[in-house]
C-alpha positions as CSV (number, residue, x, y, z in Angstrom):
1,M,138.4,110.7,75.0
2,A,140.7,112.9,76.5
3,M,139.5,116.1,78.1
4,L,140.3,119.6,76.6
5,F,142.7,121.9,78.3
6,I,139.9,124.3,79.7
7,D,138.2,121.5,81.3
8,Y,140.8,121.4,84.2
9,F,140.0,124.9,84.9
10,D,136.5,124.2,85.1
11,K,136.9,121.0,87.3
12,G,138.5,123.3,89.8
13,A,136.1,125.8,89.4
14,A,133.3,123.5,89.8
15,A,134.7,122.0,93.2
16,F,136.3,125.1,94.5
17,P,134.5,128.4,93.2
18,D,135.4,130.4,96.5
19,R,138.9,129.1,96.6
20,H,141.7,131.6,95.3
21,F,142.9,130.8,91.9
22,V,145.8,133.3,91.8
23,H,147.1,135.8,94.6
24,D,149.4,138.3,93.8
25,G,150.4,138.6,97.4
26,E,148.0,141.7,98.1
27,N,144.7,140.7,96.0
28,G,143.1,137.3,95.2
29,W,140.8,136.3,92.5
30,T,138.6,133.3,93.1
31,Y,137.9,130.6,90.8
32,R,134.4,131.7,90.2
33,D,135.6,135.3,89.2
34,M,138.1,134.0,87.0
35,K,135.8,131.9,85.4
36,A,133.7,134.8,84.4
37,L,136.6,136.7,83.4
38,T,137.6,134.3,80.9
39,H,134.4,133.9,79.4
40,R,134.5,137.6,78.9
41,I,138.3,137.4,77.1
42,A,136.8,134.3,74.9
43,N,133.9,136.1,74.0
44,G,136.0,139.4,73.2
45,L,138.2,137.1,70.8
46,V,135.4,135.5,69.0
47,A,133.7,139.2,68.5
48,S,137.2,140.2,67.0
49,G,136.5,137.7,64.3
50,L,138.8,135.5,65.2
51,G,138.5,131.4,64.1
52,P,139.0,128.7,66.7
53,D,142.3,128.0,65.1
54,A,143.7,131.5,65.7
55,A,146.9,132.0,67.6
56,V,146.6,134.4,70.4
57,A,150.0,135.4,72.2
58,T,150.3,136.5,75.8
59,Y,153.6,138.6,76.1
60,A,154.0,139.6,79.9
61,P,155.9,138.9,83.0
62,N,154.2,136.6,85.7
63,H,150.9,138.7,86.4
64,P,147.4,137.3,87.5
65,M,145.7,138.8,84.1
66,G,148.3,137.1,82.1
67,L,146.8,133.9,83.5
68,A,143.1,135.0,82.9
69,C,144.2,135.5,79.2
70,Q,145.6,132.3,78.8
71,Y,142.5,130.6,80.1
72,G,140.3,133.2,78.1
73,I,142.2,131.8,75.0
74,L,141.6,128.1,75.4
75,R,138.2,128.9,76.4
76,A,137.7,130.3,72.8
77,G,138.9,127.1,71.3
78,M,142.1,129.2,70.2
79,V,145.7,128.6,70.4
80,W,147.7,129.9,73.2
81,L,151.2,131.4,72.2
82,P,153.3,132.0,75.7
83,V,155.8,134.5,74.6
84,N,158.8,134.8,76.9
85,A,159.0,138.5,78.0
86,R,162.8,137.9,78.9
87,N,163.5,137.3,75.2
88,S,164.8,140.7,73.2
89,V,161.8,142.2,71.3
90,H,163.6,141.1,68.0
91,E,163.5,137.4,69.0
92,N,160.0,137.7,70.0
93,I,158.9,139.4,66.8
94,E,160.3,136.4,64.9
95,V,158.4,134.2,67.1
96,L,155.0,135.9,66.4
97,R,155.4,136.5,62.8
98,L,156.6,132.4,62.3
99,L,153.4,131.4,64.6
100,E,151.4,133.8,62.5
101,A,149.9,135.3,65.8
102,R,146.6,137.1,65.0
103,F,146.0,138.9,68.6
104,L,148.3,140.1,71.2
105,F,147.5,140.7,75.3
106,F,150.7,142.4,76.5
107,H,151.7,143.9,79.6
108,S,152.5,147.5,80.1
109,S,156.2,147.0,80.6
110,I,156.2,146.0,76.9
111,A,153.8,149.0,75.6
112,A,156.9,150.8,74.0
113,D,157.6,148.0,71.8
114,V,154.1,147.4,70.7
115,P,153.7,149.7,67.9
116,G,157.1,148.2,66.4
117,I,155.8,144.8,66.9
118,L,152.2,145.6,65.2
119,E,154.1,146.9,62.2
120,A,156.5,144.0,61.8
121,V,153.7,141.3,62.2
122,P,150.9,142.4,60.0
123,S,148.9,139.1,60.8
124,I,148.1,140.6,64.5
125,R,144.6,142.2,64.1
126,G,144.0,143.4,67.7
127,C,145.6,144.0,70.8
128,V,145.3,144.7,74.6
129,C,147.0,145.8,77.6
130,I,146.5,143.5,80.5
131,D,147.2,145.9,83.1
132,A,146.8,149.4,82.2
133,P,145.5,151.5,79.5
134,A,148.3,151.9,76.9
135,A,148.6,154.0,73.7
136,G,146.8,152.4,70.8
137,A,145.5,149.5,72.9
138,A,142.4,149.3,75.4
139,S,142.9,148.0,78.7
140,L,141.7,144.8,79.6
141,N,139.5,145.9,82.4
142,D,137.7,148.2,79.6
143,W,137.8,145.5,76.7
144,V,136.0,142.9,78.7
145,E,133.2,145.1,79.5
146,D,131.8,145.2,76.1
147,H,131.5,141.1,76.2
148,G,129.2,138.9,78.0
149,T,129.9,135.7,80.2
150,D,128.0,133.2,78.1
151,R,130.1,130.2,77.2
152,P,131.3,130.3,73.2
153,Y,130.7,127.5,71.2
154,F,133.5,125.8,69.4
155,A,134.0,122.1,68.4
156,K,137.7,120.6,69.6
157,T,139.1,117.4,70.1
158,P,141.7,116.3,72.3
159,Q,144.1,116.0,69.3
160,D,144.0,119.5,68.1
161,V,146.5,121.9,69.3
162,A,146.0,124.0,72.5
163,S,149.2,125.9,72.8
164,M,152.3,126.6,70.8
165,P,155.7,127.3,72.8
166,T,158.5,127.8,71.1
167,T,161.8,126.1,71.0
168,S,164.9,126.2,68.8
169,G,167.6,123.9,67.1
170,T,171.3,124.2,66.8
171,T,170.8,127.3,64.6
172,G,169.2,129.0,67.3
173,R,165.9,129.8,64.9
174,P,162.7,129.3,66.8
175,K,160.5,126.5,66.2
176,G,156.7,126.4,67.4
177,V,156.1,123.6,69.1
178,M,152.4,122.2,68.7
179,L,151.2,120.6,72.0
180,T,147.7,119.2,71.9
181,H,144.9,119.0,74.7
182,E,146.1,115.3,74.9
183,N,149.6,116.2,75.4
184,W,148.6,118.6,78.3
185,E,146.2,115.6,79.8
186,A,149.1,113.4,79.9
187,M,151.7,115.7,81.6
188,V,148.6,116.7,84.2
189,A,147.7,113.2,84.8
190,A,151.4,112.0,85.3
191,Y,151.9,114.9,88.0
192,Q,148.6,114.1,89.8
193,I,149.9,110.4,90.3
194,V,153.3,111.3,91.3
195,M,152.2,114.3,93.8
196,R,149.3,112.6,95.4
197,L,147.4,115.8,96.1
198,E,145.3,115.3,99.1
199,E,144.3,118.7,99.4
200,P,144.5,121.9,97.4
201,P,147.9,122.9,96.9
202,V,149.6,126.5,97.0
203,H,151.7,126.9,94.1
204,I,154.3,129.9,94.7
205,V,155.2,131.2,91.4
206,A,158.6,132.6,91.0
207,A,159.8,130.9,87.9
208,P,158.3,132.3,84.5
209,L,154.7,131.0,83.8
210,T,155.7,130.8,80.1
211,H,158.3,127.9,81.1
212,A,158.0,125.1,84.0
213,A,155.8,127.3,86.7
214,G,153.2,127.6,84.2
215,Y,153.5,123.8,83.2
216,L,153.1,123.0,87.1
217,S,150.3,125.1,87.5
218,A,148.3,123.4,85.2
219,T,148.7,120.3,87.1
220,M,146.9,121.8,89.9
221,L,143.8,123.3,88.7
222,S,141.4,120.6,89.0
223,V,142.1,120.3,92.6
224,G,141.6,123.9,93.2
225,G,145.2,125.0,93.3
226,T,145.9,128.5,94.3
227,N,148.9,130.5,92.4
228,V,150.6,132.9,94.5
229,I,152.5,135.0,91.9
230,L,155.8,136.7,93.0
231,P,157.1,140.0,91.3
232,R,160.6,138.4,90.8
233,P,162.5,135.5,91.6
234,D,163.9,137.1,94.7
235,P,165.0,134.4,97.2
236,L,163.8,136.5,100.2
237,L,160.5,137.0,98.7
238,I,160.2,133.3,97.9
239,M,161.0,132.1,101.2
240,E,158.6,134.9,102.7
241,A,156.1,133.7,100.7
242,I,156.2,129.8,101.4
243,D,156.0,130.8,105.1
244,R,153.1,133.5,104.8
245,H,151.1,131.6,102.3
246,R,151.7,128.0,103.5
247,G,153.1,127.1,99.9
248,T,153.1,123.3,99.2
249,A,154.6,123.3,95.7
250,L,157.1,125.3,93.8
251,F,159.4,124.9,90.8
252,L,162.7,126.7,90.6
253,P,165.9,126.4,88.4
254,P,169.1,125.2,90.8
255,T,170.7,129.1,90.3
256,V,167.8,130.2,92.4
257,I,167.9,127.4,94.9
258,Y,171.4,127.9,95.3
259,S,170.7,131.7,96.4
260,M,168.2,130.7,98.8
261,L,170.4,128.3,100.6
262,A,173.1,131.3,100.8
263,H,170.8,133.8,102.0
264,P,171.6,135.0,105.8
265,R,167.9,134.5,106.6
266,L,167.6,131.2,105.0
267,R,166.2,129.7,108.5
268,D,164.3,132.5,109.5
269,F,161.1,131.0,107.9
270,D,159.2,127.9,108.3
271,Y,158.7,125.6,105.1
272,S,156.9,122.7,106.9
273,S,154.1,123.3,104.5
274,L,156.1,122.2,101.3
275,R,155.2,118.9,99.8
276,F,156.6,119.3,96.5
277,F,159.8,121.3,95.7
278,L,160.8,120.9,91.9
279,Y,164.0,121.5,90.3
280,G,165.0,121.2,86.9
281,G,166.2,122.6,83.7
282,A,170.0,122.2,84.6
283,P,172.0,119.8,86.8
284,M,171.9,120.5,90.7
285,S,175.0,120.2,92.8
286,V,174.9,117.0,95.0
287,Q,176.4,118.9,97.8
288,K,173.4,121.6,97.4
289,L,170.9,119.0,96.9
290,R,171.8,117.6,100.4
291,E,171.6,121.2,101.9
292,A,168.3,121.6,100.3
293,I,166.7,118.7,101.8
294,D,168.2,119.5,105.3
295,V,166.4,123.0,104.9
296,F,163.2,122.2,103.1
297,G,162.6,118.6,104.4
298,P,162.3,115.7,102.2
299,V,160.5,117.4,99.4
300,M,162.9,117.8,96.7
301,A,161.8,116.5,93.1
302,Q,163.7,116.8,89.9
303,T,161.9,116.7,86.7
304,Y,163.3,116.1,83.1
305,G,162.0,116.8,79.8
306,Q,161.7,119.1,76.8
307,T,159.2,121.7,75.4
308,E,158.6,119.0,73.0
309,A,157.5,116.5,75.7
310,P,157.0,118.7,79.0
311,M,158.2,117.7,82.2
312,T,157.8,113.7,82.4
313,A,160.2,112.3,80.3
314,T,161.8,111.1,84.0
315,L,161.0,112.3,87.6
316,F,163.2,111.9,90.5
317,T,160.6,111.9,93.2
318,P,160.9,113.0,96.9
319,R,161.2,109.4,98.2
320,D,163.9,108.4,95.7
321,H,165.8,111.3,97.1
322,V,165.2,110.2,100.5
323,Q,166.3,106.8,99.6
324,A,169.4,107.8,97.9
325,L,170.5,109.7,101.0
326,A,169.7,107.1,103.2
327,D,171.6,104.4,101.7
328,P,175.5,105.1,100.7
329,A,175.2,102.4,97.9
330,L,172.3,104.4,96.3
331,A,174.2,107.8,96.9
332,K,174.8,107.8,93.1
333,R,171.4,108.3,92.2
334,L,171.4,111.8,93.2
335,W,173.4,112.6,90.0
336,S,170.4,111.0,88.0
337,A,167.4,112.9,86.5
338,G,165.3,109.7,88.2
339,R,163.1,107.2,86.5
340,E,160.9,107.5,83.6
341,G,157.5,109.2,84.2
342,P,154.3,107.2,85.1
343,L,152.7,107.5,81.6
344,V,155.8,107.8,79.3
345,R,158.6,105.3,77.9
346,T,162.1,106.7,78.3
347,E,164.9,104.7,76.6
348,I,168.5,105.2,75.3
349,M,169.1,104.7,71.7
350,D,172.0,104.5,69.4
351,D,172.4,106.3,66.1
352,D,170.8,103.5,64.0
353,G,167.8,103.7,66.0
354,N,168.5,100.7,68.0
355,L,167.4,100.7,71.9
356,L,170.4,99.9,74.1
357,P,170.6,98.0,77.2
358,A,171.3,99.1,80.6
359,G,174.7,100.7,81.0
360,E,175.3,101.8,77.6
361,R,175.4,105.5,76.5
362,G,173.3,106.7,73.6
363,E,170.5,109.5,73.2
364,V,167.9,109.8,75.3
365,V,164.4,109.2,73.5
366,C,160.8,108.9,74.7
367,R,157.3,108.2,73.6
368,G,153.8,108.7,74.8
369,S,150.9,111.0,74.7
370,V,153.1,113.6,76.2
371,V,155.0,114.0,73.1
372,M,154.2,117.0,70.7
373,K,152.2,116.6,67.5
374,G,155.3,118.3,65.7
375,Y,156.8,121.7,64.8
376,Y,154.4,124.1,63.2
377,R,154.8,124.1,59.6
378,N,158.5,122.3,59.6
379,E,157.9,118.5,58.5
380,Q,161.4,118.3,58.2
381,A,162.4,119.4,61.6
382,T,159.6,116.9,63.1
383,A,161.1,113.9,61.0
384,D,164.6,114.8,62.3
385,V,163.9,114.4,66.1
386,S,161.3,111.4,65.5
387,T,162.7,107.6,64.8
388,A,160.4,104.7,64.7
389,G,157.8,106.4,66.8
390,W,160.3,107.7,69.4
391,H,161.2,111.3,70.2
392,R,165.0,111.9,70.0
393,T,165.7,114.7,72.8
394,G,169.4,115.4,71.8
395,D,170.7,114.5,75.3
396,I,173.1,111.6,76.0
397,G,172.6,109.4,78.8
398,V,172.8,106.0,80.4
399,K,170.3,104.0,82.1
400,D,171.4,102.0,85.1
401,E,169.9,98.4,85.9
402,D,167.0,100.0,88.3
403,G,165.9,102.2,85.6
404,F,167.4,105.6,86.8
405,V,168.5,107.7,83.8
406,Y,171.8,109.8,83.9
407,I,172.3,112.7,81.4
408,V,176.0,112.8,80.7
409,D,176.3,115.0,77.5
410,R,174.5,116.7,74.8
411,K,174.4,116.3,70.9
412,K,173.2,119.5,70.3
413,D,175.1,122.5,71.0
414,M,172.6,124.1,73.2
415,I,173.4,125.5,76.8
416,I,171.1,125.2,79.7
417,T,171.9,128.3,81.8
418,G,169.9,128.8,85.2
419,G,167.0,126.8,83.4
420,F,166.8,128.6,80.0
421,N,168.0,127.7,76.9
422,V,171.1,129.5,74.9
423,Y,171.8,128.7,71.4
424,P,175.4,129.3,70.6
425,T,175.0,130.3,67.2
426,E,172.8,133.3,68.2
427,V,175.5,134.6,70.7
428,E,178.5,134.0,68.0
429,Q,176.7,135.9,65.3
430,V,176.6,139.0,67.6
431,L,180.1,138.6,68.8
432,W,181.5,138.5,65.0
433,T,179.9,141.9,64.4
434,H,182.6,143.4,66.7
435,A,185.4,144.9,64.9
436,A,188.2,143.3,66.9
437,V,186.6,139.6,66.9
438,Q,188.3,137.2,63.9
439,D,186.6,134.1,65.4
440,C,184.7,132.8,68.1
441,A,183.1,130.0,69.7
442,V,180.5,129.8,72.5
443,V,180.2,126.8,74.9
444,G,178.4,126.1,78.2
445,A,181.0,125.9,81.2
446,P,180.6,124.4,84.6
447,D,179.3,127.1,86.9
448,E,178.0,126.1,90.5
449,K,175.2,129.1,90.3
450,W,173.8,128.5,86.8
451,G,174.5,125.0,86.2
452,E,176.3,126.1,82.9
453,A,177.3,129.5,81.9
454,V,177.5,130.9,78.6
455,T,181.3,131.0,77.7
456,A,182.8,132.7,74.6
457,V,186.5,131.9,73.4
458,I,187.4,134.6,70.9
459,E,190.5,134.9,68.5
460,V,191.3,138.9,68.0
461,K,192.0,140.3,64.6
462,P,196.1,141.1,64.4
463,G,196.7,144.4,65.8
464,M,193.6,144.5,67.8
465,Q,192.3,144.3,71.4
466,A,188.9,143.3,72.6
467,D,187.6,144.3,75.8
468,E,185.5,141.8,77.7
469,A,183.1,144.2,79.3
470,E,182.5,145.8,75.9
471,L,181.9,142.5,74.1
472,I,179.4,141.3,77.0
473,A,177.7,144.6,76.7
474,L,177.0,144.2,73.2
475,C,175.6,140.7,73.7
476,K,173.2,142.1,76.6
477,E,172.2,144.8,74.1
478,R,171.3,142.6,71.2
479,L,170.3,139.3,72.8
480,G,169.4,139.9,76.7
481,S,171.3,139.1,79.8
482,V,170.3,135.6,80.0
483,K,172.1,134.7,76.6
484,A,175.0,137.2,77.1
485,P,178.3,135.5,78.0
486,K,179.1,135.3,81.5
487,R,182.7,135.2,80.7
488,I,185.0,135.9,77.5
489,E,188.3,134.2,77.1
490,V,190.9,135.3,74.4
491,W,192.9,132.4,73.0
492,P,195.7,132.8,70.3
493,A,193.9,130.2,68.0
494,L,190.5,128.1,68.3
495,P,191.0,124.6,67.7
496,R,190.1,123.2,63.9
497,S,189.8,120.0,62.2
498,A,191.8,119.4,58.9
499,V,189.2,121.2,56.9
500,G,189.1,124.4,59.2
501,K,186.1,123.6,61.2
502,V,186.1,124.9,65.1
503,L,186.2,121.8,67.4
504,K,183.7,122.9,70.0
505,R,184.1,119.7,71.7
506,E,187.7,120.4,72.2
507,I,187.0,123.9,73.8
508,R,184.3,122.3,76.2
509,R,186.6,119.5,77.2
510,K,188.9,122.3,78.5
511,F,186.1,123.6,80.9
512,W,184.7,120.4,81.9
513,E,188.1,118.3,82.5
514,G,188.0,116.2,85.5
515,R,184.0,115.8,86.0
516,E,181.9,113.0,85.9
517,R,179.1,114.7,83.7
518,V,179.9,117.2,80.7
519,I,177.0,119.4,81.2
């Protein structure tokens, strides 16, 4: 029988009680300290009248107490809802309502929005500020004082839901992804097989803990991993942290790696401690990849997966990178996403559900214990991505004779920019509200920094003019900077089918002409 998510933390605490679990650059918290705190948090949640299946949200930027609350939620046998602090508050309210959040841990930077959140999400029965006192909410330090360090009892099985991150479909509406304790075990096991950790790792946390950095952190718990949390993904801070803390592992989207490679102080630091430098979320320039290996050593590794099947659909290991660089005949592999992970099957399927042989293009599908239980209260959406026991990713790929998977296109309209998902419909809905916009289409265009840049093409109403800066500012206000277009073009007319449907593929083709990949 699979373990529960909290068991991995407890294994680390038993073997390495005095080792730092988390460090913020100035202060550290040991596994022993953090274990006691997670018990207090768990007992506080139970005392609040919440049952073992209650959904409890953490809404914060990267912060040591955010991690404490995450594992306190899991220790209480409740369901952890990671809320992306970079989303707009309107989007996060929709997420909290959809997933029926019952309790909220938030950071003081969110405090001004909390009254509106509580009014809009009546299912929330209590809230705590993780880092300071806030109006209408106790601070975490004060709140836990009333609760003991005994272990709360709950009955859970590996097939029960442990966490519910969110994803969206082509409509941009959020869906709760039910990840079970067994799903987490499959991901943890796969990474421990690949990383072959011989000593407790030091994880430099610069990417959001609600995304891949948080998943990578979980894989290191049982071997005493230390999480060094940085205040922001600043290239200089990351390079300094690797050197100062002797970092052994980290995850970054390609855009941040490019900024590091362009930094004037790139070679001022010692990176020899690195063992596993993961990138993912967007394709990486092969030229930049070669530069990264030259600077950081033979430690680069790519991960490909989805929220529904986290991070192990394929893995492109450091050894794979070295082999591809050493042999010109294998150089093309640097364009790939690697081979299927050790505990998952990843294949290519046609529209009729048939698995395709090597060299044929189709949809990337996977199956295994890492694949989600389903979407929360959305049976139709779950069925839409399932075929004969396989999870359909929506990505188009081809597998070569050696098993390397190349992602070449996307069935869905989703854009991946700097490692974050953007759904065109969300952006289009905002642009359509502008008085000068007659019609618009949003696509991902190639970008050296972001992988894909959110790009809008608009038709202007007769006799009117559209100001690019004004439209971008409108989108930033409504959606945040990640989802706002980086560029807007005005076209006389958008390409349309005979029935008047905008042909996004034709628009995308203009931006991707002459490239081997079309994402």
